[in-house]
Every structure is written in structure tokens, then in C-alpha cells.
C-alpha positions in Angstrom: -0.1 -0.1 -0.1 1.4 3.4 -1.0 1.4 6.1 1.5 1.9 9.7 1.5 3.3 12.2 4.2 1.2 14.9 6.1 3.0 17.7 4.4 1.8 16.3 1.0 -1.5 15.8 2.0 -1.7 19.3 3.4 -0.7 20.7 -0.1 -3.3 18.3 -1.8 -6.1 19.9 0.2 -5.0 23.2 -0.1 -4.7 22.9 -4.1 -7.9 21.2 -3.9 -9.8 24.0 -2.1 -8.3 26.6 -4.5 -9.0 24.6 -7.7 -12.6 23.1 -7.1 -14.4 26.7 -6.9 -12.4 27.6 -10.1 -13.6 24.7 -11.8 -17.2 25.2 -10.9 -16.9 28.8 -12.0 -15.5 27.7 -15.5 -18.1 25.2 -15.6 -20.9 27.5 -15.1 -19.5 30.2 -17.6 -19.2 27.6 -20.2 -22.8 26.2 -19.6 -24.1 29.9 -19.7 -22.0 31.2 -22.9 -21.1 27.8 -24.5 -17.5 29.0 -24.7 -14.5 29.1 -22.4 -13.3 32.4 -23.3 -13.6 35.2 -20.8 -13.2 38.3 -23.4 -16.6 38.1 -24.5 -17.8 38.4 -20.9 -15.4 41.5 -20.7 -16.9 43.0 -23.6 -20.4 42.2 -22.2 -19.5 44.1 -19.1 -18.1 46.9 -21.4 -21.4 47.1 -23.4 -23.4 47.1 -20.0 -21.5 49.9 -18.7 -22.0 51.8 -21.9 -25.8 51.3 -21.9 -26.2 52.5 -18.5 -24.3 55.4 -19.1 -26.7 56.3 -22.2 -29.8 55.4 -20.3 -29.0 57.5 -17.5 -28.1 60.4 -19.7 -31.5 59.9 -21.4 -33.3 60.0 -18.0 -31.4 63.0 -16.6 -31.6 65.1 -19.7 -35.3 64.7 -20.1 -36.8 65.4 -16.7 -39.5 67.3 -18.6 -40.7 64.4 -20.7 -41.1 61.9 -17.8 -44.8 61.9 -18.5 -44.6 62.1 -22.2 -45.9 58.6 -23.9 -43.5 59.0 -27.0 -40.5 59.9 -24.6 -41.5 56.6 -22.5 -41.5 54.6 -25.9 -37.9 55.9 -26.7 -36.9 55.0 -23.2 -38.5 51.4 -23.4 -36.6 50.8 -26.7 -33.2 51.8 -24.9 -33.8 49.8 -22.1 -34.8 46.8 -24.1 -31.7 47.0 -26.1 -29.9 47.1 -22.9 -31.8 44.3 -21.2 -32.5 46.7 -18.4 -35.7 47.8 -16.6 -36.2 51.0 -15.1 -38.7 52.7 -12.4 -39.2 56.4 -12.2 -40.8 57.8 -9.1 -41.8 61.4 -8.5 -40.6 63.4 -5.4 -43.6 62.2 -3.4 -42.9 58.5 -4.4 -45.5 58.2 -7.2 -44.7 55.9 -9.8 -44.6 57.7 -13.1 -43.0 55.0 -15.4 -42.3 51.3 -14.9 -41.0 49.6 -18.0 -41.9 46.0 -16.7 -44.9 45.8 -14.1 -44.6 42.1 -13.9 -41.1 41.8 -12.5 -38.4 43.2 -10.6 -39.3 43.7 -6.7 -36.9 45.1 -4.4 -34.7 41.9 -4.0 -35.1 40.4 -7.4 -31.9 41.7 -9.3 -29.2 44.2 -9.1 -30.3 47.8 -9.2 -28.8 51.3 -9.5 -30.9 53.8 -7.4 -30.4 57.6 -7.5 -32.4 60.7 -6.9 -32.4 63.7 -9.3 -32.0 67.3 -7.9 -32.3 70.7 -9.7 -31.7 73.9 -7.5 -31.6 72.0 -4.3 -35.2 70.6 -5.2 -35.8 66.9 -5.4 -37.4 66.0 -9.0 -37.9 62.4 -8.5 -36.2 59.0 -8.1 -35.0 56.7 -10.6 -34.1 52.8 -10.2 -32.5 50.9 -12.9 -32.5 47.2 -12.9 -29.5 46.0 -14.4 -29.1 42.3 -16.3 -27.7 39.6 -13.9 -24.1 39.1 -15.3 -21.8 36.7 -13.2 -24.4 35.7 -10.5 -24.5 32.0 -11.5 -20.5 31.9 -11.8 -20.4 33.3 -8.1 -23.1 30.9 -7.0 -21.1 27.9 -8.6 -17.9 29.3 -6.7 -19.4 29.1 -3.5 -20.7 25.7 -4.0 -17.6 24.3 -5.0 -15.8 26.1 -2.3 -18.2 24.6 0.3 -18.1 21.1 -1.8 -14.2 21.1 -1.3 -14.6 21.8 2.3 -17.0 19.0 2.7 -14.7 16.7 0.6 -11.6 17.8 2.5 -13.1 17.4 6.0 -14.3 13.3 5.0 -10.7 12.8 3.8 -9.2 14.4 6.9 -11.6 12.2 9.1 -10.9 9.0 7.1 -7.1 8.9 6.7 -6.0 11.1 9.8 -9.0 11.1 12.7 -10.4 7.7 12.4 -6.9 5.9 12.4 -5.9 8.1 15.3 -9.2 7.3 17.3 -8.6 3.6 16.3 -5.1 3.4 17.6 -6.2 5.3 20.8 -8.8 2.7 21.5 -6.3 0.1 20.8 -3.9 1.5 23.4 -6.9 1.4 26.0 -7.5 -2.2 25.2 -4.1 -3.3 25.8 -3.9 -1.1 28.9 -7.0 -3.4 30.0 -5.1 -6.4 29.2 -6.7 -7.3 25.8 -3.7 -8.4 23.5 -5.9 -9.2 20.6 -6.4 -6.0 19.1 -6.1 -5.0 15.4 -4.1 -1.8 14.6 -5.5 0.4 12.0 -4.0 0.8 8.7 -3.5 4.2 7.3 -2.1 5.7 4.1 -0.8 8.7 5.6 3.0 7.8 6.3 3.6 9.3 9.6 0.7 7.4 11.0 1.6 4.1 9.2 5.2 4.6 10.9 3.6 5.2 14.3 1.3 2.1 13.8 4.4 -0.1 12.9 6.3 1.3 15.9 3.0 0.7 18.1 2.7 -3.1 16.6 6.4 -4.0 17.4 5.8 -2.4 21.1 2.6 -4.7 21.3 4.4 -7.7 20.1 7.2 -7.0 22.6 4.8 -6.5 25.5 2.9 -9.7 24.7 6.1 -11.6 24.5 7.2 -10.2 27.6 3.7 -10.9 29.3 4.1 -14.6 27.9 7.3 -15.0 29.2 6.3 -13.5 32.5 3.0 -16.0 32.8 5.7 -18.9 31.8 8.3 -18.0 34.4 5.3 -17.6 37.1 4.2 -21.0 36.0 7.6 -22.3 36.3 8.3 -20.6 39.7 5.3 -22.2 41.2 6.1 -25.8 39.9 9.8 -25.3 41.2 8.6 -24.2 44.8 6.1 -27.1 44.6 8.4 -29.4 43.5 11.4 -28.2 45.8 9.1 -28.4 49.0 8.4 -32.0 47.9 12.1 -32.9 47.4 13.1 -31.3 50.7 10.5 -33.2 52.5 11.6 -36.6 51.9 15.2 -36.3 53.2 14.0 -34.0 55.9 11.4 -36.8 56.8 14.3 -39.4 56.8 16.5 -37.2 58.6 14.4 -36.5 61.5 13.1 -40.2 61.6 16.7 -41.4 62.3 17.7 -38.8 64.9 14.5 -39.5 66.5 15.9 -43.0 66.7 19.1 -41.9 68.1 17.4 -39.6 70.7 15.1 -42.3 71.6 17.9 -45.0 72.0 16.8 -47.3 69.2 20.2 -47.7 68.0 22.1 -49.2 71.0 24.8 -50.8 69.4 27.8 -49.0 68.1 27.2 -50.5 64.7 23.4 -49.0 64.7 24.7 -45.7 65.7 27.2 -45.5 63.1 24.7 -46.6 60.4 22.2 -44.0 61.8 24.8 -41.3 61.5 26.0 -42.5 58.2 22.2 -42.2 56.7 21.9 -38.7 58.5 25.2 -37.6 56.7 23.8 -38.7 53.6 20.5 -37.0 53.8 22.1 -33.6 54.9 24.6 -34.0 51.6 21.3 -34.5 49.8 19.6 -31.5 51.1 22.9 -29.6 50.6 23.1 -30.6 46.9 19.5 -29.7 46.3 19.9 -26.1 48.2 23.0 -25.4 46.1 21.3 -26.6 42.8 18.4 -24.4 43.6 20.4 -21.5 44.5 22.2 -21.8 41.0 19.0 -22.3 39.2 17.6 -19.4 40.6 20.6 -17.2 39.9 20.8 -18.5 36.4 17.1 -17.9 35.7 15.9 -15.0 37.5 19.0 -12.8 38.4 20.6 -12.9 35.0 24.1 -12.5 36.7 26.7 -10.8 34.4 29.6 -13.4 33.8 32.8 -12.7 34.9 34.5 -13.6 31.5 38.4 -14.6 31.6 40.2 -16.7 29.3 39.5 -20.2 30.1 41.3 -23.7 29.1 37.8 -25.8 28.9 40.4 -29.0 29.5 41.6 -27.5 32.8 37.9 -27.2 34.0 37.1 -30.8 32.8 40.1 -32.2 34.7 39.0 -30.6 38.0 35.7 -31.9 37.6 37.0 -35.5 36.7 39.3 -35.2 39.9 36.5 -33.9 42.2 34.1 -36.8 41.1 37.0 -39.6 41.0 36.4 -40.8 44.6 32.7 -41.4 43.9 33.5 -43.1 40.5 36.1 -45.1 42.5 33.7 -46.4 45.0 31.3 -47.8 42.2 34.4 -49.0 40.3 34.0 -46.8 37.6 36.6 -45.7 35.2 36.9 -42.3 33.8 39.1 -41.9 30.8 39.7 -38.3 29.0 41.0 -37.3 25.5 41.9 -33.7 25.4 43.8 -31.4 22.7 45.6 -28.5 24.0 43.9 -25.7 21.9 40.5 -25.6 23.8 40.5 -21.9 24.8 37.3 -20.0 25.6 36.2 -16.9 27.1 34.0 -17.5 30.1 33.2 -17.7 34.1 35.3 -20.2 35.4 33.3 -21.0 38.4 30.0 -21.4 36.5 31.8 -23.6 34.0 33.2 -25.9 36.6 29.7 -26.2 38.2 28.2 -27.1 34.7 30.9 -30.0 34.2 30.5 -31.1 37.8 26.9 -31.5 37.3 27.4 -33.3 33.7 30.1 -35.7 35.2 28.1 -36.4 38.4 25.0 -37.2 36.2 27.0 -39.6 34.4 28.6 -41.2 37.5 25.3 -41.8 39.3 23.6 -43.5 36.3 26.5 -45.7 35.4 26.5 -49.0 36.9 29.3 -50.6 39.0 32.2 -51.7 36.7 31.2 -49.2 34.0 33.1 -46.6 32.0 32.8 -42.9 31.2 34.7 -41.3 28.4 35.2 -37.4 28.5 36.6 -35.7 24.9 37.2 -32.0 24.4 38.8 -30.6 21.2 38.6 -27.6 19.0 36.4 -27.8 15.7 36.7 -24.7 13.9 35.2 -21.7 15.5 34.0 -23.9 18.3 35.4 -25.9 21.3 33.4 -29.2 21.4 33.1 -31.7 24.3 31.4 -35.0 24.8 30.6 -36.9 27.8 29.6 -40.5 27.2 28.7 -43.3 29.8 27.8 -47.1 29.8 24.7 -46.5 31.9 21.2 -47.2 30.5 20.7 -44.3 28.4 17.7 -41.9 27.8 14.3 -43.0 26.9 12.4 -41.4 24.1 10.4 -39.3 26.6 13.6 -38.3 28.5 15.3 -37.1 25.4 12.3 -34.7 24.9 12.5 -33.4 28.5 16.0 -34.1 30.1 16.6 -30.3 30.3 13.3 -29.4 32.1 13.6 -28.2 35.4 13.2 -30.9 38.2 12.4 -33.5 35.5 13.5 -37.1 36.4 13.3 -40.2 34.4 11.5 -43.1 35.9 14.7 -44.9 36.9 15.5 -42.2 39.3 12.4 -41.3 40.6 12.9 -43.3 43.8 15.9 -41.2 44.8 18.3 -43.9 44.6 20.6 -41.9 42.4 20.3 -38.9 44.6 19.8 -36.2 41.8 17.8 -33.1 42.6 16.5 -32.9 39.1 18.2 -29.5 38.3 21.6 -30.5 37.3 21.3 -30.9 33.6 19.1 -27.7 33.5 21.7 -25.7 35.2 24.4 -26.9 32.9 22.5 -26.1 29.6 21.7 -22.6 31.0 25.3 -22.1 31.7 26.6 -23.1 28.4 23.9 -21.1 26.7 25.0 -17.9 28.8 28.3 -18.7 27.2 27.1 -18.4 23.8 27.0 -22.2 23.1 24.7 -25.3 23.3 24.3 -28.6 25.1 22.3 -31.5 23.8 21.4 -35.0 25.0 21.3 -38.1 22.9 22.2 -42.1 23.3 25.5 -43.3 22.2 25.2 -45.9 19.2 26.9 -48.5 21.4 24.6 -47.8 24.6 24.6 -45.5 27.0 23.9 -41.6 27.4 25.7 -39.2 25.3 26.2 -35.4 26.3 27.6 -33.2 23.7 28.3 -29.5 24.0 30.2 -26.6 22.2 31.2 -23.0 23.2 32.8 -20.5 20.9 36.5 -20.2 20.7 38.0 -17.3 22.5 38.0 -14.0 20.3 35.4 -15.5 17.8 32.5 -13.4 17.2 
């Protein structure tokens, strides 16, 4: 759709107001004279002035013959030639002569009125009715001007006022929470630009509102799930502590067992609280990354070293294959937390005497890493929901693996905050396969 600017629209309106009355005037002149030339009209006016002067001279120079029928016939012929009418009145307003008794009331046509005086005495009064010359044209001009104002008013309402009224109504609907509004289309460039900007703003507000709703739903879900997850270890911890307090565990072996269970449950609570804190910080606080030059292989080695004791308890071997050019820009603390979560997930789900293989290498402008285990892998449902907050597969729902359900979610968010991506899949020979990448240091 083509648009015009307000300045152009205003100039067009001004030109229309000026031109339409003139068009009406020319049309009326053509209908009356059958010609577009105004020279004939000019000569007609000149002839009228000449006839008016002759008629006036005839009346003024023959005041003594006003009652003479022969003179009245002469005057009548002169008036008919000039297409005029006349009325002569005495000093006492008695009608002496009227050329056409059937026409020319006081308001019927243009008239020249004057009085004749001689030696200070009023001789009489004369009224000359002139033929109508440009009356039709003037009326046509006035009609054209009024029509021009009417058309301009309709155009301004259609192209200016109505779009602005609809936009104002749309703004009030949005303020009331109604996002399903249709913004008006205008052929005025400035209004169209405002509409486009308004539409972008509405879409942004709608997206923001939708995101806020999703965050609120996720927040409620997280609170409910965390409350449930905290209740289970707290219930077990309280039960074993009550057993110790009541003296149920009387032998040193039972006391040691009870204390070990309490220690395990408190460690599980600690992991859950720490995961929840990190998840909240990544999701809601949008903390600024403390970017530094980081060797991702060093981060992976630290994570492997921290999880080696747990792996040895389950007789799981961890092998690594790293190259020396895996340099990225990122936050060391957050990256260590992400890799710890990935390796911890692999160790917890890998059965005894299993194996975990960690790789890290540079591939073009990306530093890629993979973590593969020999566990049961992911089901089709788990592959679709593995990065959802607090989601756990059926195998780990009984808490035997001790996971919080936030580890993979946190890791993915950290990797994405570094400009990369993390994906989950199953290895062709069995087991889970986590693949991720982060941009190389200095790459755009």
C-alpha cells in the first residue's frame, strides 16, 4: 500500500480547495456562454456600462418629458436594447413610469438607485434594474468551495482522525489487558510509521507478558517440586535423629549406620539447596558473567578429579581425551559447576564396573566436548524433557541416584549463557551421550 506524508496531504488539500471553486466557475461560465473564453464576458460588461451611461443620460436630460408617452417609448426601446428595466418615481414617491410591471421586486436583481435634484429641489427618483451578469458563476464558486471543504473534511476524518481514534482505542484495550487488538491501517506515512512502531511495542509487550506467565508457572512448579523434594530427606533425617534420641540404636554399629544415613541425607539436602540457588541465579537474576580466558580442558580435569572418589566407590573408570587448543572466554566458576553436574549425572547413572569417556577438542570456531557413559541411556520421553527443571526419568524417581533434577538444566543454562549449546542423545553402542560446544576465545 502506497502512503503519502502529512505535508503532501496538506498541500493537496490546499490545492483542492483552491482549484474546485475555479472549476465550478469555469463550468458555469461554459454552460452559460458555450465558450471557455472570458473575453466575451469582458466585452459584455463594457457594453452594459455603456448602455447604463446612455440610459442614465437619457433620463437625466429629459426630466420634463417623463410623462410624455413618446419619450417613454424611446426609453423603453433603450432599456430593451440594454436588457434593463427602470422605474421612475416622483418626489412624493408616486410611480411615473415602470418598464416591466410584472417583474423586479426590490430584491429580484441588481439595481442602481439615485435621486435627481435641481436647484436643491428633489425632482424624482430613478431605479435601474441591471441584467444579472456573473451571479451564476459566483454561486457556482461558493458551491464549489463548500463542496471542497466537505470533501477535505471527509478525507481528513478517513485518513487522519479515524486511524488515530482506533489507535487510541487499541491503546486502551491493551492497557486493560486485551492483547487481541487490530491496529488500523493508514495511508499517511507518519501514522503508518507510528502504527508499525506501536505494533512492535505490542508484540514486545505480548512476548514479555507471555514470558512472565511462563516464568510464574515455572516458579510455582519449582517451589512445589522443591518443597516435595525437601520433605523426603528431611523426613528420613528426622526419623533417624529421633531413633538416636530415643535410644533405638543401642549398638555402636547401629549408631554408626544411623549417623551415616543422617550424613547422607544432609549432603543430599545440601546438593538440592545449592542446585536450587544456582538455578534461581541463572534463571531470574541474570547475573553478569565474569569473563576470563579459560582452558576448558583444565575445567574438565578439575571436575574429573573431584568426582573420581565417587567413581572409584562404584568401580567406574573415567578416561579423557583432550587437545591443547580448547581456549574459550567464560566464567570459570560457572563452567566448573556445569561440568561437575554433567559428570555427576554420568557417575550416578553408570552401573558398577562401568566406564565414562570425556572428550574435548577444537572444531573450527567452536570448542566441543562430549561425555559418554555406559549406563542405561535416555528413553524417548527423557530425550524430550531431560533439560526441564526438576524432571527425572522413571529410573531415578525413587531417589536411589540422589539427583535433584536441576543439574542438567543448570548446565544447559550455563553453556547457553556462554554462547554455546548442550544436547543429549544416546550413544550408538549404548549409554547416554552429552554433547556441547562453546565459541572459541576471540570468535564473534
